[in-house]
FILUM-438580 format. One record per atom (N, C-alpha, C): x, y, z. Coordinates in steps of 0.2 Angstrom, whole numbers, plus 5000, padded with zeros to 4 digits. Layout:
<pt><x>X</x><y>Y</y><z>Z</z></pt>
...
# end
This chain:
<pt><x>5064</x><y>4818</y><z>4787</z></pt>
<pt><x>5070</x><y>4812</y><z>4788</z></pt>
<pt><x>5071</x><y>4808</y><z>4781</z></pt>
<pt><x>5079</x><y>4807</y><z>4780</z></pt>
<pt><x>5079</x><y>4805</y><z>4773</z></pt>
<pt><x>5084</x><y>4798</y><z>4775</z></pt>
<pt><x>5081</x><y>4792</y><z>4772</z></pt>
<pt><x>5083</x><y>4785</y><z>4774</z></pt>
<pt><x>5089</x><y>4785</y><z>4769</z></pt>
<pt><x>5095</x><y>4782</y><z>4773</z></pt>
<pt><x>5101</x><y>4781</y><z>4768</z></pt>
<pt><x>5101</x><y>4773</y><z>4768</z></pt>
<pt><x>5101</x><y>4772</y><z>4762</z></pt>
<pt><x>5102</x><y>4766</y><z>4760</z></pt>
<pt><x>5109</x><y>4761</y><z>4759</z></pt>
<pt><x>5108</x><y>4755</y><z>4761</z></pt>
<pt><x>5115</x><y>4751</y><z>4762</z></pt>
<pt><x>5120</x><y>4752</y><z>4756</z></pt>
<pt><x>5117</x><y>4752</y><z>4750</z></pt>
<pt><x>5121</x><y>4755</y><z>4744</z></pt>
<pt><x>5124</x><y>4761</y><z>4745</z></pt>
<pt><x>5121</x><y>4766</y><z>4748</z></pt>
<pt><x>5124</x><y>4773</y><z>4749</z></pt>
<pt><x>5129</x><y>4773</y><z>4754</z></pt>
<pt><x>5128</x><y>4769</y><z>4760</z></pt>
<pt><x>5132</x><y>4769</y><z>4766</z></pt>
<pt><x>5140</x><y>4766</y><z>4762</z></pt>
<pt><x>5138</x><y>4760</y><z>4759</z></pt>
<pt><x>5144</x><y>4758</y><z>4757</z></pt>
<pt><x>5148</x><y>4761</y><z>4752</z></pt>
<pt><x>5145</x><y>4765</y><z>4748</z></pt>
<pt><x>5148</x><y>4771</y><z>4743</z></pt>
<pt><x>5151</x><y>4775</y><z>4746</z></pt>
<pt><x>5149</x><y>4778</y><z>4752</z></pt>
<pt><x>5151</x><y>4783</y><z>4756</z></pt>
<pt><x>5157</x><y>4781</y><z>4759</z></pt>
<pt><x>5157</x><y>4774</y><z>4762</z></pt>
<pt><x>5164</x><y>4771</y><z>4765</z></pt>
<pt><x>5169</x><y>4770</y><z>4761</z></pt>
<pt><x>5166</x><y>4767</y><z>4754</z></pt>
<pt><x>5172</x><y>4767</y><z>4749</z></pt>
<pt><x>5176</x><y>4773</y><z>4749</z></pt>
<pt><x>5171</x><y>4778</y><z>4747</z></pt>
<pt><x>5175</x><y>4784</y><z>4745</z></pt>
<pt><x>5180</x><y>4788</y><z>4751</z></pt>
<pt><x>5177</x><y>4787</y><z>4758</z></pt>
<pt><x>5180</x><y>4788</y><z>4763</z></pt>
<pt><x>5187</x><y>4785</y><z>4762</z></pt>
<pt><x>5188</x><y>4778</y><z>4762</z></pt>
<pt><x>5193</x><y>4774</y><z>4761</z></pt>
<pt><x>5199</x><y>4777</y><z>4755</z></pt>
<pt><x>5195</x><y>4779</y><z>4749</z></pt>
<pt><x>5200</x><y>4781</y><z>4745</z></pt>
<pt><x>5203</x><y>4789</y><z>4748</z></pt>
<pt><x>5199</x><y>4793</y><z>4750</z></pt>
<pt><x>5201</x><y>4799</y><z>4754</z></pt>
<pt><x>5207</x><y>4798</y><z>4759</z></pt>
<pt><x>5205</x><y>4792</y><z>4762</z></pt>
<pt><x>5210</x><y>4792</y><z>4769</z></pt>
<pt><x>5217</x><y>4789</y><z>4764</z></pt>
<pt><x>5216</x><y>4784</y><z>4760</z></pt>
<pt><x>5223</x><y>4782</y><z>4755</z></pt>
<pt><x>5226</x><y>4787</y><z>4753</z></pt>
<pt><x>5223</x><y>4792</y><z>4751</z></pt>
<pt><x>5226</x><y>4800</y><z>4747</z></pt>
<pt><x>5229</x><y>4803</y><z>4754</z></pt>
<pt><x>5227</x><y>4803</y><z>4759</z></pt>
<pt><x>5229</x><y>4807</y><z>4764</z></pt>
<pt><x>5236</x><y>4802</y><z>4769</z></pt>
<pt><x>5237</x><y>4797</y><z>4765</z></pt>
<pt><x>5243</x><y>4791</y><z>4767</z></pt>
<pt><x>5241</x><y>4787</y><z>4772</z></pt>
<pt><x>5235</x><y>4786</y><z>4774</z></pt>
<pt><x>5233</x><y>4780</y><z>4779</z></pt>
<pt><x>5234</x><y>4773</y><z>4776</z></pt>
<pt><x>5235</x><y>4768</y><z>4780</z></pt>
<pt><x>5235</x><y>4762</y><z>4779</z></pt>
<pt><x>5231</x><y>4757</y><z>4784</z></pt>
<pt><x>5230</x><y>4760</y><z>4790</z></pt>
<pt><x>5226</x><y>4754</y><z>4794</z></pt>
<pt><x>5218</x><y>4754</y><z>4793</z></pt>
<pt><x>5216</x><y>4748</y><z>4795</z></pt>
<pt><x>5209</x><y>4746</y><z>4796</z></pt>
<pt><x>5206</x><y>4748</y><z>4802</z></pt>
<pt><x>5202</x><y>4754</y><z>4801</z></pt>
<pt><x>5200</x><y>4757</y><z>4808</z></pt>
<pt><x>5192</x><y>4759</y><z>4808</z></pt>
<pt><x>5188</x><y>4759</y><z>4813</z></pt>
<pt><x>5182</x><y>4763</y><z>4811</z></pt>
<pt><x>5182</x><y>4770</y><z>4811</z></pt>
<pt><x>5175</x><y>4773</y><z>4808</z></pt>
<pt><x>5176</x><y>4778</y><z>4807</z></pt>
<pt><x>5177</x><y>4783</y><z>4813</z></pt>
<pt><x>5175</x><y>4781</y><z>4819</z></pt>
<pt><x>5177</x><y>4784</y><z>4825</z></pt>
<pt><x>5183</x><y>4785</y><z>4827</z></pt>
<pt><x>5186</x><y>4778</y><z>4826</z></pt>
<pt><x>5194</x><y>4779</y><z>4828</z></pt>
<pt><x>5198</x><y>4782</y><z>4824</z></pt>
<pt><x>5196</x><y>4784</y><z>4818</z></pt>
<pt><x>5200</x><y>4788</y><z>4813</z></pt>
<pt><x>5198</x><y>4796</y><z>4814</z></pt>
<pt><x>5192</x><y>4797</y><z>4817</z></pt>
<pt><x>5190</x><y>4804</y><z>4820</z></pt>
<pt><x>5194</x><y>4806</y><z>4826</z></pt>
<pt><x>5195</x><y>4801</y><z>4830</z></pt>
<pt><x>5199</x><y>4801</y><z>4837</z></pt>
<pt><x>5204</x><y>4802</y><z>4834</z></pt>
<pt><x>5209</x><y>4799</y><z>4831</z></pt>
<pt><x>5215</x><y>4801</y><z>4827</z></pt>
<pt><x>5217</x><y>4808</y><z>4824</z></pt>
<pt><x>5212</x><y>4810</y><z>4819</z></pt>
<pt><x>5211</x><y>4817</y><z>4816</z></pt>
<pt><x>5212</x><y>4822</y><z>4822</z></pt>
<pt><x>5207</x><y>4820</y><z>4827</z></pt>
<pt><x>5206</x><y>4826</y><z>4832</z></pt>
<pt><x>5213</x><y>4828</y><z>4834</z></pt>
<pt><x>5218</x><y>4824</y><z>4834</z></pt>
<pt><x>5224</x><y>4826</y><z>4838</z></pt>
<pt><x>5229</x><y>4829</y><z>4833</z></pt>
<pt><x>5228</x><y>4827</y><z>4827</z></pt>
<pt><x>5233</x><y>4827</y><z>4820</z></pt>
<pt><x>5228</x><y>4829</y><z>4815</z></pt>
<pt><x>5224</x><y>4836</y><z>4814</z></pt>
<pt><x>5220</x><y>4836</y><z>4809</z></pt>
<pt><x>5224</x><y>4838</y><z>4802</z></pt>
<pt><x>5230</x><y>4840</y><z>4803</z></pt>
<pt><x>5233</x><y>4842</y><z>4796</z></pt>
<pt><x>5236</x><y>4836</y><z>4793</z></pt>
<pt><x>5235</x><y>4830</y><z>4797</z></pt>
<pt><x>5237</x><y>4823</y><z>4793</z></pt>
<pt><x>5231</x><y>4821</y><z>4789</z></pt>
<pt><x>5225</x><y>4824</y><z>4789</z></pt>
<pt><x>5219</x><y>4821</y><z>4786</z></pt>
<pt><x>5215</x><y>4827</y><z>4782</z></pt>
<pt><x>5220</x><y>4831</y><z>4777</z></pt>
<pt><x>5217</x><y>4836</y><z>4775</z></pt>
<pt><x>5211</x><y>4833</y><z>4769</z></pt>
<pt><x>5212</x><y>4828</y><z>4766</z></pt>
<pt><x>5207</x><y>4827</y><z>4761</z></pt>
<pt><x>5201</x><y>4823</y><z>4764</z></pt>
<pt><x>5201</x><y>4819</y><z>4769</z></pt>
<pt><x>5197</x><y>4814</y><z>4773</z></pt>
<pt><x>5194</x><y>4817</y><z>4779</z></pt>
<pt><x>5197</x><y>4821</y><z>4782</z></pt>
<pt><x>5193</x><y>4824</y><z>4788</z></pt>
<pt><x>5186</x><y>4827</y><z>4787</z></pt>
<pt><x>5184</x><y>4831</y><z>4782</z></pt>
<pt><x>5178</x><y>4832</y><z>4782</z></pt>
<pt><x>5173</x><y>4826</y><z>4781</z></pt>
<pt><x>5174</x><y>4822</y><z>4777</z></pt>
<pt><x>5170</x><y>4816</y><z>4777</z></pt>
<pt><x>5169</x><y>4812</y><z>4783</z></pt>
<pt><x>5175</x><y>4810</y><z>4786</z></pt>
<pt><x>5176</x><y>4808</y><z>4793</z></pt>
<pt><x>5170</x><y>4812</y><z>4797</z></pt>
<pt><x>5170</x><y>4818</y><z>4798</z></pt>
<pt><x>5165</x><y>4821</y><z>4802</z></pt>
<pt><x>5158</x><y>4820</y><z>4801</z></pt>
<pt><x>5156</x><y>4820</y><z>4794</z></pt>
<pt><x>5151</x><y>4819</y><z>4792</z></pt>
<pt><x>5147</x><y>4812</y><z>4792</z></pt>
<pt><x>5151</x><y>4807</y><z>4790</z></pt>
<pt><x>5149</x><y>4800</y><z>4793</z></pt>
<pt><x>5148</x><y>4799</y><z>4800</z></pt>
<pt><x>5154</x><y>4802</y><z>4805</z></pt>
<pt><x>5152</x><y>4803</y><z>4812</z></pt>
<pt><x>5146</x><y>4805</y><z>4814</z></pt>
<pt><x>5143</x><y>4810</y><z>4812</z></pt>
<pt><x>5138</x><y>4815</y><z>4813</z></pt>
<pt><x>5130</x><y>4810</y><z>4810</z></pt>
<pt><x>5132</x><y>4806</y><z>4805</z></pt>
<pt><x>5126</x><y>4803</y><z>4803</z></pt>
<pt><x>5125</x><y>4796</y><z>4806</z></pt>
<pt><x>5130</x><y>4794</y><z>4811</z></pt>
<pt><x>5130</x><y>4789</y><z>4816</z></pt>
<pt><x>5133</x><y>4783</y><z>4813</z></pt>
<pt><x>5138</x><y>4784</y><z>4809</z></pt>
<pt><x>5143</x><y>4778</y><z>4805</z></pt>
<pt><x>5149</x><y>4776</y><z>4809</z></pt>
<pt><x>5148</x><y>4778</y><z>4816</z></pt>
<pt><x>5156</x><y>4778</y><z>4819</z></pt>
<pt><x>5159</x><y>4771</y><z>4820</z></pt>
<pt><x>5153</x><y>4767</y><z>4819</z></pt>
<pt><x>5156</x><y>4759</y><z>4821</z></pt>
<pt><x>5158</x><y>4757</y><z>4812</z></pt>
<pt><x>5157</x><y>4759</y><z>4808</z></pt>
<pt><x>5158</x><y>4756</y><z>4801</z></pt>
<pt><x>5166</x><y>4756</y><z>4800</z></pt>
<pt><x>5168</x><y>4751</y><z>4798</z></pt>
<pt><x>5175</x><y>4749</y><z>4797</z></pt>
<pt><x>5178</x><y>4752</y><z>4791</z></pt>
<pt><x>5182</x><y>4755</y><z>4790</z></pt>
<pt><x>5185</x><y>4758</y><z>4784</z></pt>
<pt><x>5193</x><y>4756</y><z>4782</z></pt>
<pt><x>5193</x><y>4752</y><z>4777</z></pt>
<pt><x>5200</x><y>4752</y><z>4775</z></pt>
<pt><x>5204</x><y>4755</y><z>4770</z></pt>
<pt><x>5208</x><y>4759</y><z>4771</z></pt>
<pt><x>5211</x><y>4764</y><z>4766</z></pt>
<pt><x>5213</x><y>4760</y><z>4758</z></pt>
<pt><x>5214</x><y>4755</y><z>4758</z></pt>
<pt><x>5217</x><y>4753</y><z>4751</z></pt>
<pt><x>5210</x><y>4751</y><z>4747</z></pt>
<pt><x>5211</x><y>4751</y><z>4741</z></pt>
<pt><x>5205</x><y>4750</y><z>4736</z></pt>
<pt><x>5203</x><y>4744</y><z>4736</z></pt>
<pt><x>5198</x><y>4741</y><z>4736</z></pt>
<pt><x>5195</x><y>4733</y><z>4737</z></pt>
<pt><x>5194</x><y>4732</y><z>4729</z></pt>
<pt><x>5198</x><y>4728</y><z>4726</z></pt>
<pt><x>5196</x><y>4726</y><z>4719</z></pt>
<pt><x>5191</x><y>4721</y><z>4719</z></pt>
# end
């Protein structure tokens, strides 16, 4: 079993935010809420869907994701 650090989790969520922005998303939602939205419209999430699925499988469904780049 591999331990995922807080820094790695933060980097993954930030990368997902960039992918969601690339897909045209703008709302702040949890990973699970984005997965639920993508279930009905997968074509709207061509860049971010694989990352959403992976984060969901890793148990990060409650992580909030904001699609804009934080400066």
